[in-house]
C-alpha positions in Angstrom: -13.1 32.5 -0.7 -16.1 31.0 1.1 -16.2 30.3 4.8 -16.5 26.5 4.0 -13.3 26.6 2.0 -11.5 28.6 4.6 -12.5 26.1 7.3 -11.2 23.2 5.0 -7.9 25.0 4.7 -7.8 25.4 8.5 -8.3 21.7 8.9 -5.6 20.8 6.5 -3.1 23.2 8.2 -3.7 21.4 11.5 -3.6 17.9 10.1 -0.5 18.5 8.0 1.2 20.2 10.9 2.5 23.2 8.8 1.3 25.9 6.5 3.9 24.9 3.9 2.6 21.3 3.7 -1.0 22.4 3.5 -0.2 25.0 0.8 1.6 22.3 -1.2 -1.4 20.1 -0.8 -3.6 22.7 -2.4 -1.0 23.9 -4.9 -1.1 27.5 -3.6 1.3 30.0 -2.3 2.2 29.8 1.4 1.5 33.5 2.0 -2.0 33.2 0.3 -2.9 30.3 2.6 -1.8 32.3 5.7 -3.9 35.3 4.6 -7.0 33.0 4.2 -6.5 31.7 7.8 -6.2 35.3 9.1 -9.4 36.2 7.1 -11.1 33.3 8.7 -10.1 34.4 12.2 -11.3 37.9 11.4 -14.7 36.7 10.1 -15.2 34.4 13.1 -13.9 37.1 15.5 -11.6 34.7 17.4 -8.0 33.6 17.1 -7.6 30.0 16.1 -3.9 29.6 16.1 -1.0 30.8 18.3 1.9 31.3 15.8 5.6 31.4 16.3 8.3 31.7 13.6 8.6 27.9 13.2 5.4 26.4 14.6 1.9 27.0 15.8 -0.6 25.7 18.4 -4.3 25.7 18.6 -6.1 28.1 20.9 -9.0 26.9 23.0 -11.4 28.4 20.4 -9.4 26.8 17.7 -9.7 23.3 19.3 -13.5 23.6 19.5 -13.9 25.0 16.0 -11.5 22.3 14.6 -13.8 19.6 16.0 -16.8 21.1 14.2 -14.9 21.8 11.0 -13.9 18.2 10.8 -17.5 17.1 11.0 -18.4 19.7 8.3 -15.7 18.6 5.9 -16.5 14.9 6.4 -20.2 15.7 5.7 -19.3 17.6 2.6 -17.1 14.8 1.4 -19.9 12.3 1.9 -22.3 14.6 0.0 -19.8 14.8 -2.9 -19.4 11.0 -2.8 -23.1 10.5 -3.1 -23.3 12.9 -6.0 -20.3 11.3 -7.7 -21.9 7.8 -7.3 -24.7 8.9 -9.6 -22.4 10.0 -12.4 -22.8 8.1 -15.7 -19.1 7.6 -16.0 -15.9 8.1 -14.0 -14.4 11.6 -14.1 -12.4 13.9 -11.8 -9.2 13.3 -9.8 -8.3 10.0 -8.1 -5.4 10.0 -5.7 -3.7 6.5 -5.3 -0.9 5.3 -3.1 0.8 1.9 -3.2 4.1 0.1 -2.6 6.7 0.8 -5.3 6.9 -2.7 -6.9 3.1 -3.4 -6.8 2.4 0.0 -8.3 4.9 -0.4 -11.1 3.9 -3.9 -12.0 0.2 -3.9 -11.6 -1.2 -0.4 -11.2 0.6 1.4 -14.0 -0.9 -0.9 -16.7 -4.3 -0.4 -15.3 -3.9 3.4 -15.0 -2.8 3.5 -18.7 -6.0 1.6 -19.8 -8.2 3.5 -17.4 -7.2 7.0 -18.5 -7.6 6.1 -22.2 -11.0 4.7 -21.5 -12.1 7.7 -19.4 -10.4 10.9 -20.8 -11.9 13.1 -18.1 -10.1 11.2 -15.3 -6.9 12.6 -13.7 -4.6 10.4 -11.7 -2.1 11.1 -8.9 0.0 8.0 -8.1 2.3 8.0 -5.1 4.6 5.0 -4.8 6.2 4.5 -1.4 7.0 1.3 0.4 6.5 3.1 3.7 2.8 3.3 4.5 1.3 6.7 4.1 -1.7 8.0 6.2 -4.3 8.1 3.5 -6.7 10.3 5.4 -4.1 12.9 6.4 -2.5 12.9 3.0 -5.8 12.9 1.2 -5.6 9.7 -0.9 -8.7 8.2 -2.3 -7.5 4.6 -2.3 -4.4 2.7 -1.1 -3.2 -0.7 -2.2 -1.7 -2.6 0.7 0.1 -6.0 0.7 0.4 -7.7 4.1 -1.6 -7.6 7.3 -4.3 -5.0 7.8 -3.6 -2.7 10.7 -5.7 0.4 10.1 -9.1 -0.5 11.7 -10.6 3.0 10.9 -10.4 2.3 7.2 -12.5 0.2 4.8 -10.7 -2.6 3.1 -11.6 -4.8 0.1 -9.5 -7.9 -0.5 -8.5 -8.1 -4.2 -6.2 -11.1 -4.0 -4.9 -13.7 -1.7 -1.2 -13.9 -1.0 0.7 -17.0 -2.2 4.1 -17.6 -0.7 6.9 -19.7 -2.1 10.5 -20.4 -1.0 12.8 -20.0 -4.0 16.5 -20.3 -4.8 18.4 -20.2 -8.0 19.7 -23.3 -9.8 23.3 -22.1 -9.2 22.6 -21.7 -5.5 21.3 -25.3 -5.2 24.4 -26.6 -7.2 26.6 -24.8 -4.6 24.7 -25.7 -1.4 22.7 -28.7 -2.3 18.9 -29.2 -2.1 17.7 -28.7 1.5 15.2 -31.3 2.5 14.0 -29.9 5.9 13.4 -26.4 7.3 16.3 -27.0 9.7 18.6 -27.6 6.8 17.2 -24.6 4.9 17.8 -22.1 7.7 21.4 -23.0 7.9 21.9 -21.5 4.4 22.3 -17.8 3.5 19.0 -16.0 2.8 18.0 -12.7 1.1 15.3 -11.0 3.1 13.1 -7.9 2.6 13.5 -5.1 5.2 12.0 -1.6 5.1 11.4 0.5 8.2 9.5 -1.6 10.7 8.9 -4.4 8.2 11.4 -7.3 8.3 10.4 -10.4 6.5 13.0 -12.7 7.9 10.8 -15.4 9.3 8.7 -18.1 7.7 6.0 -20.3 9.1 6.3 -23.9 8.0 4.9 -27.2 9.2 7.3 -29.2 11.3 6.9 -32.3 9.1 6.0 -32.8 5.4 2.2 -32.3 4.9 1.9 -31.9 8.7 -0.6 -29.9 10.8 1.7 -28.3 13.3 3.3 -25.0 12.2 6.5 -23.5 13.5 8.3 -20.2 12.9 11.7 -20.4 11.4 14.2 -17.6 11.5 16.1 -17.0 8.2 19.8 -16.3 8.2 19.5 -13.0 6.4 23.0 -12.3 5.1 21.6 -9.8 2.7 18.7 -7.5 3.6 17.2 -5.3 0.9 14.3 -2.8 0.8 13.6 -3.1 -2.9 11.7 -6.2 -4.3 13.3 -6.1 -7.7 16.8 -6.0 -6.3 15.8 -8.9 -3.9 14.7 -11.0 -6.8 17.9 -10.2 -8.8 20.0 -11.2 -5.7 18.2 -14.5 -5.5 18.7 -15.1 -9.2 22.4 -14.5 -8.8 22.7 -17.1 -6.1 23.3 -14.9 -3.1 20.7 -16.8 -1.1 17.2 -18.3 -1.0 14.2 -16.1 -0.2 10.6 -16.2 0.9 8.5 -14.4 -1.7 4.9 -13.6 -2.6 4.2 -14.9 -6.1 3.0 -11.5 -7.2 6.7 -10.5 -7.1 7.5 -12.8 -10.1 7.5 -10.9 -13.4 8.0 -14.0 -15.4 7.6 -17.8 -15.2 9.8 -19.3 -12.5 11.6 -21.6 -15.0 12.5 -18.6 -17.1 14.0 -17.0 -14.1 16.0 -20.2 -13.4 14.5 -20.3 -9.9 13.5 -23.5 -8.1 10.8 -23.7 -5.4 12.1 -25.4 -2.1 10.4 -27.6 0.5 7.2 -27.7 -1.5 6.0 -30.8 0.5 5.8 -28.7 3.7 2.8 -26.5 4.6 3.7 -22.8 4.3 1.5 -20.3 6.1 0.6 -16.9 4.5 0.3 -15.5 8.1 -3.0 -13.8 7.6 -1.7 -11.6 4.8 -3.5 -10.4 1.6 -3.6 -7.8 -1.0 -6.2 -5.1 -0.3 -7.7 -1.9 -1.7 -8.1 0.4 1.3 -10.2 3.6 1.3 -11.4 6.0 4.0 -15.2 5.9 3.4 -17.6 3.0 3.0 -19.5 5.0 0.3 -17.1 5.0 -2.7 -17.3 7.4 -5.6 -17.9 5.8 -9.0 -14.4 6.8 -9.9 -12.8 4.9 -7.0 -15.1 1.8 -7.3 -14.5 1.5 -11.1 -10.7 1.8 -10.6 -10.6 -0.9 -8.0 -12.8 -3.1 -10.2 -10.3 -2.5 -13.1 -7.4 -3.6 -10.9 -9.3 -6.7 -9.8 -10.1 -7.6 -13.4 -6.4 -7.1 -14.5 -5.1 -9.3 -11.7 -7.8 -11.9 -12.2 -9.4 -14.4 -9.8 -7.3 -16.4 -9.1 -4.5 -14.0 -9.9 -2.6 -14.6 -13.1 0.8 -14.8 -11.4 -0.1 -18.3 -10.0 0.6 -19.5 -13.6 4.3 -18.5 -13.1 4.8 -21.6 -10.9 3.5 -24.8 -12.6 1.2 -26.9 -10.4 1.5 -24.4 -7.5 -2.0 -25.4 -6.3 -0.5 -28.8 -5.1 2.5 -27.2 -3.4 3.0 -26.1 0.2 0.1 -28.1 1.6 
């Protein structure tokens, strides 16, 4: 194995925090990885890691060599990106991560078409509602819904978010139609919660078609971490909910859901749907996949058609 590859393995061991995770990343045996790191130390003539039975730490030499190795692997990645950008068609492996529901509903159909169109493409799709570190975990692109927080990454907005407050027809029959935000928040709500993300507040104007916005706390009697389960709970009348329209799989009338307080302004709170990637210079494979997702969703996104006359609501 070349010195360059050994240094790349060394970087991954440190970034992953364990030999086992780094070995899994490269689909290689743990003992083989350990041997390659020892060979690297022998070739360099210095010890890079202090090892114990359960952990390791960097030596002083290891810290300095890690800094240079990071620069080397980044440069090599950029060189590969430039070379890939001149390919005539996408090929190779693309590693994608996304929230579960968005991936199932919107990425999977695109992946199916994409792989049939480009038979030399291999895809690894990771679906997890808890945000992964795309650099540490070696993903080529992540699809994020919400506010951007990772300033060290490059982001491309592929769709705006469009919120609506919805309840089932049976819920309205039981509780009546709320006419103000104050009336609404007295009713039971179904809210999304996962880790540090709790969508239990909504930002509405204080008056119909007003200019002043106010945050309203929802009475989340039922908190759920899965979007499909949340929608089903709203359909069954457990509570109203604040949803992004991309969560609707079918027209709202077909779901027997009714939009509430549509004469009030409803803020999207600086959220959006983004494709996020680690380098400004994308490979042809990554750029074409993002383009395919954008084309599938449409501009404006096709899910707006699930709510008739939505363009005149929540203003």
